[in-house]
BAKOLMI-423942 format. One record per residue: x negated, y negated, z of N, C-alpha, C, O in turn. Coordinates in pm, 1 decimal, decimal comma. Each point is the difference from the previous one (the first is absolute). Layout:
KOLGU       npx       npy       npz      capx      capy      capz       cpx       cpy       cpz       opx       opy       opz
KOLGU         X         Y         Z         X         Y         Z         X         Y         Z         X         Y         Z
...
***
This chain:
KOLGU       npx       npy       npz      capx      capy      capz       cpx       cpy       cpz       opx       opy       opz
KOLGU   -1129,1    5595,3   -2728,0       5,4     -75,1      66,4     132,6    -140,7      71,8      40,3     -72,6     -90,9
KOLGU      -1,2      50,2     183,8     146,2     -73,0     -36,4     -39,2    -129,8      45,2     -51,8       2,1     111,6
KOLGU      62,0    -122,1    -169,1     -10,0     -97,1      36,1     141,9     -58,7     105,0     116,2       9,4     -39,5
KOLGU    -142,1     -49,7     131,9      70,6     -29,7     139,3     -11,2    -174,8       2,3     -78,3     -52,7      79,2
KOLGU     149,4     -17,9    -157,6     -51,2    -123,0      39,1      50,8     -67,8     160,0     -29,0    -110,9      44,7
KOLGU      79,3     175,6      -5,9      67,3     -82,6     105,6    -133,8      18,5     110,5     -54,0     -96,1      54,8
KOLGU      18,2     222,9     -37,1    -108,9      29,9      67,3    -144,6     -50,8     -35,8     -94,3     -31,9      72,5
KOLGU     107,0      34,8    -189,2    -134,0     -73,6     -66,8     -17,4    -128,4      58,0    -117,6     -23,7      27,9
KOLGU     217,9     -87,9       5,0      -0,3    -115,0      47,7      14,3       5,0     130,8     -62,0     -87,2      60,8
KOLGU     124,2     161,9       2,6     -27,8      16,8     149,5    -173,6      25,9      26,3     -58,7     -55,3      93,0
KOLGU      -1,3     136,2    -178,3    -136,6      31,6      78,8     -78,3    -140,7     -69,1    -104,2     -42,8      49,6
KOLGU     152,1      -5,2    -138,9     -95,6    -114,6     -54,4      17,3    -151,0      95,5     -83,9     -89,7      -8,4
KOLGU     208,9      80,6      99,9      72,7    -107,9      92,2    -142,3      37,1     104,0     -86,7     -78,3      38,9
KOLGU      99,7     214,6     -14,6     -37,9      26,9      94,3    -181,2      -4,0      12,9     -70,2     -13,1     100,2
KOLGU      37,0      28,2    -228,4    -141,4      22,9     -23,9     -20,2    -157,2     -10,2    -123,1      -0,6      -1,7
KOLGU     157,0    -123,4      -5,7     -19,5     -84,6     -10,1      68,0    -134,4      98,8      -7,6    -121,7     -16,3
KOLGU      68,6     196,8     112,8      27,3     -99,4     124,9     -67,1     -23,3      63,2      47,9     -93,0      64,9
KOLGU    -211,0     129,9      -5,5     -49,1     -67,7     107,0    -122,4     -92,1    -152,1    -120,5     -19,3      16,6
KOLGU     170,7      -5,7    -100,7     -65,3     -56,0     -57,3      49,0    -162,9     -30,5     -67,7     -95,0     -39,2
KOLGU     196,8     102,5      69,7     105,1    -139,0     -19,3      48,6     -41,9     163,6      53,4    -106,9      29,4
KOLGU     -86,0     218,8      67,9      17,8     -39,5     147,5     -29,4    -138,0      42,1     -77,5     -51,9     -80,4
KOLGU     104,5     -11,8     158,6     -71,7    -173,7      62,4    -137,0      35,7      99,4      27,4     100,5      65,6
KOLGU    -109,5    -130,6     -46,7     -90,7      40,7      55,4     -26,5     -75,9     120,0     -20,2    -121,4      -4,6
KOLGU      19,5     188,8     112,9       9,7     -99,9     128,6    -123,2    -135,1     -10,0    -115,3      -1,2     -42,9
KOLGU     202,2    -104,6     103,7     -33,2    -107,8     -14,1     -21,2     -58,5     -93,7    -114,4     -34,2     -30,0
KOLGU     250,7      -1,6     -63,0     -13,8     -67,2     -99,9      73,1    -104,0       3,8     -36,7     -94,0      70,5
KOLGU     159,1      85,7    -146,0      68,2    -106,8      22,6      42,3     -39,6     123,9     -15,1    -115,6      39,5
KOLGU      82,4     227,8      44,3      42,0     -10,7     120,0     -91,8     -62,6      89,6      50,0     -75,9      83,0
KOLGU    -170,4      91,4     -82,3     -50,4     -95,5      43,1     -15,3    -145,8      10,0      23,4     -79,0      91,4
KOLGU     -71,6      64,5    -216,9       9,4    -110,2     -39,6     115,9     -68,1      28,6     -39,5    -100,9      58,5
KOLGU     144,2      97,3     -64,5     120,8     -35,4      80,9      35,5     -18,6     141,1      90,3     -65,7      51,9
KOLGU    -169,5     128,7      -9,3      39,8      23,5     127,1    -102,6     -92,6      68,5      19,4     -32,2     117,2
KOLGU    -136,9     -16,2    -189,9    -101,9     -76,4     -11,3      49,4    -135,8       5,4     -31,1     -82,0      86,4
KOLGU     113,7      61,6    -188,3      30,1    -116,3     -57,2     154,7     -68,9     121,4      45,8    -112,7      18,9
KOLGU     -15,3     234,6      30,1     131,0     -40,2      76,9     -60,2     -70,5     134,8      34,4    -106,3      51,6
KOLGU    -173,4     234,5       4,4     -34,0     -52,4     120,2     -79,8    -162,3      -7,0       2,6     -92,1      81,7
KOLGU     -56,3     101,7    -185,7     -59,4    -149,4     -10,2      70,3    -108,1       7,2     -38,4    -108,6      43,6
KOLGU     170,6     142,8     -97,4     100,2    -108,3     -11,8      22,9     -63,6     116,5      -4,3    -119,1      31,0
KOLGU      40,0     258,7      53,5      45,6     -49,5     156,5     -39,2     -29,4      61,2      55,0     -73,2      82,3
KOLGU    -233,6     122,7     -72,9     -69,4     -98,1      57,8      -2,8    -134,8     -32,3      35,2     -75,2      90,8
KOLGU     -81,8       2,9    -241,4       1,6     -64,9       2,4     132,2    -118,6      32,8     -11,8    -120,9      20,0
KOLGU      95,9     177,2     -22,2     168,6     -49,8      23,1      -6,3     -57,8     190,5      53,4    -100,8      46,3
KOLGU    -149,8     221,8      40,6      24,3       2,9     146,6     -90,0    -111,1      -6,3      47,7    -112,4      16,3
KOLGU    -183,7     127,2     -39,8     -63,6    -130,2     -51,3      -8,1    -159,3      37,4     -45,8     -64,7      94,2
KOLGU     123,3      30,9    -233,7      78,3     -98,2     -17,4      77,8     -24,9      97,7     -13,0    -119,5      26,3
KOLGU     107,0     180,6      60,1      98,0       1,1      91,4     -83,8     -22,7     160,7      77,3     -21,5      93,3
KOLGU    -184,3      24,3     -69,1     -75,7       9,6     143,4     -96,5    -141,6      -9,5     -32,9     -76,8      90,4
KOLGU      -1,1      73,8    -246,2     -74,7    -134,1     -10,2     119,4    -105,5      11,9     -30,1    -100,0      65,1
KOLGU     162,1     103,9    -116,9      78,4    -128,8     -21,7      36,6      49,1     178,9     -72,0     -75,2      65,8
KOLGU     124,8     136,2      -0,1      34,2      -8,9     159,7     -86,3     -34,5      89,1      24,4      -8,2     120,3
KOLGU    -181,8     -25,1    -199,0    -159,6     -20,7      96,1       7,4    -132,6     -53,0     -44,3     -70,4      90,7
KOLGU      79,9     -13,6    -200,8      52,0    -106,4     -16,5      50,4     -96,8      62,3     -43,7    -111,0      30,6
KOLGU     185,0     186,8      -6,7     116,4     -63,2      24,2     -28,1     -42,5     168,8      42,7    -102,3      53,6
KOLGU    -111,2     190,8       0,8     -30,2     -22,3     132,5    -132,0     -67,0      28,5     -33,8     -34,6     113,2
KOLGU     -35,0      18,9    -215,6    -104,1    -101,0     -16,8    -174,0      66,0      40,6    -103,2     -58,8      32,2
KOLGU     137,3     212,4     -54,1    -113,8      38,7      46,4     -83,9      62,0    -155,8     -90,3      82,5      14,1
KOLGU     129,3    -130,0    -155,8     -79,6      73,5    -124,7     -81,0    -113,9     -67,0       0,1    -109,4      56,4
KOLGU     -39,4     118,6    -122,2    -113,6     -88,1     -76,3     137,8     -37,4    -113,1      83,0      86,5     -28,2
KOLGU     -78,0    -208,3     -20,1      87,9     -15,8     -96,2     -27,1      49,0    -143,2      80,6      26,7     -89,2
KOLGU    -270,0     -19,7      91,0     -29,4      23,7    -130,7      45,2     185,3     -33,8      78,1      31,8     -89,6
KOLGU    -152,5      77,1     189,9     105,8     115,8      20,6     122,3       6,9     -65,5      32,4      54,3    -105,6
KOLGU      54,7    -145,2     220,2     160,0      23,5     -49,8       1,2     -39,0    -163,4      73,4      69,8     -70,0
KOLGU    -135,8    -157,1      16,7      58,4     -11,4    -117,0     -66,2     109,8     -80,2      42,7       4,7    -115,4
KOLGU    -134,3      84,1     144,6     -66,7      73,9     -71,9      75,8     124,4      30,0       0,6      96,7     -76,1
KOLGU      53,5    -101,0     171,6      55,6     147,6      -4,5     180,9     -44,8     -50,1      50,2      66,1     -90,9
KOLGU      -6,6    -125,3     126,2     105,1     -36,7    -103,6     -26,5      21,8    -147,0      59,3      87,7     -62,9
KOLGU    -149,9    -169,3       7,7     -19,0      36,2    -164,7     -45,8     157,2     -13,3      26,3      38,2    -114,0
KOLGU     -86,1      65,3     193,2      -3,4      73,5     -30,0     167,1     105,7      60,7      38,7     115,9     -14,3
KOLGU       4,4    -218,0      70,1     152,5     127,9      32,4     104,0     -69,6    -141,2     102,7      56,0     -38,3
KOLGU    -140,0    -144,6      -3,3      56,8     -51,9    -147,6      18,1      77,6    -100,6      97,8      25,3     -70,3
KOLGU    -294,7      38,5      73,9     -61,0      80,4    -130,5      61,4     109,6      28,9      14,3      74,8     -96,7
KOLGU      36,1     -30,6     215,9      31,4     103,0     -23,5     151,3      53,2     -16,0      31,2      87,2     -81,2
KOLGU      73,2    -160,9     183,0     142,3     -24,4     -77,0     -41,7     -11,9    -137,9       8,0     121,1     -20,9
KOLGU     -43,3    -164,2     -82,8     -10,9     -46,1    -143,9     -38,1     124,0     -31,4      91,9      59,2     -56,6
KOLGU    -226,6      31,0      74,3     -10,2     112,7     -62,0     133,5     105,2      44,8      52,0      59,0     -94,7
KOLGU      -6,3     -38,1     205,3      98,1      73,1      53,0     162,9     -18,5    -108,3      77,5      91,2     -29,0
KOLGU     -70,8    -186,8       3,3     124,3     -29,3    -104,7     -38,8      23,3    -151,8      70,5      52,3     -86,4
KOLGU    -226,0    -113,8      71,1     -10,4      52,9    -153,4      14,8     183,6     -29,7      62,1      56,4     -90,0
KOLGU    -130,8      -6,0     184,2     -21,2     162,1      47,2     173,4      43,5     -55,7      33,6      60,8    -101,6
KOLGU      41,0    -111,5     198,1     165,4      23,3      11,3      17,3      20,1    -116,2      25,2     104,5     -60,0
KOLGU     -45,8    -260,3       7,5      73,7     -44,9    -137,5     -66,6      96,9    -126,6      24,7     -13,3    -119,9
KOLGU    -103,1      99,7     173,7     -44,9      48,4    -144,9      86,5     125,3      18,3      78,2      36,0     -88,0
KOLGU     -93,1      28,0     200,4      53,2     143,3      55,1     154,5      -9,6     -46,9      53,5      92,1     -61,8
KOLGU      24,5    -231,4     102,5     129,5      10,9     -38,2      35,3       8,2    -153,1      95,0      57,5     -53,3
KOLGU    -185,8    -122,4       3,2     -10,3      14,0    -209,1     -48,1     126,1     -33,6      37,1      60,8    -100,5
KOLGU    -126,9     -14,9     189,3     -35,0     170,5     -93,1     124,3      93,6      19,3      34,3      98,6     -65,2
KOLGU      29,5    -165,9     186,9      93,6     109,7     -12,1     124,6     -64,7     -55,7      93,9      69,5      38,9
KOLGU     -63,2    -138,4     -88,8      74,1     -52,3    -117,9     -18,3      60,0    -136,0      82,5      39,7     -82,3
KOLGU    -203,9     -43,9      81,5     -48,0      28,1    -123,3      60,7     133,1      20,9     102,8      15,2     -65,9
KOLGU    -137,8      86,5     139,9      25,3     148,6       3,6     110,7      18,4     -24,0      23,7     111,1     -47,4
KOLGU      89,7    -201,5      66,1     141,1       9,9      -0,6      41,6     -19,6    -128,8      91,2      57,8     -59,1
KOLGU    -162,4    -141,2      20,9      61,9      14,9    -158,8     -35,3      29,2    -101,3      32,3     -50,4    -107,6
KOLGU    -149,9     191,3     141,1     -46,1      89,7     -83,6     121,1     108,3     -42,2      93,9      44,5      66,0
KOLGU    -127,2     -26,2    -174,6     122,5     102,2     -69,6      -8,9     151,5      68,9    -117,0      32,4     -20,1
KOLGU     175,9      65,3      84,0     -30,5     119,5      39,2      23,6      37,1    -134,7     -13,4     117,3     -34,9
***
């Protein structure tokens, strides 16, 4: 029996490929939900600010909406910084 390493490696790769495939709804959905929540929080803060300027909103609701918007922006900036840091770390890895 002749050992053919390339064919063996290809067969093993094909056999293990489904185990490493991403499952539907894993990280992609989580990021999409994060982005959707971020946008809705920003829009809610803007609408509360517009209502407050026209005199139609409760000042307490405005302060609460602006605080939520500030937290959402700080979270997005933190996530962005971590992604950039991870990318820079990957670039520093030796090949």
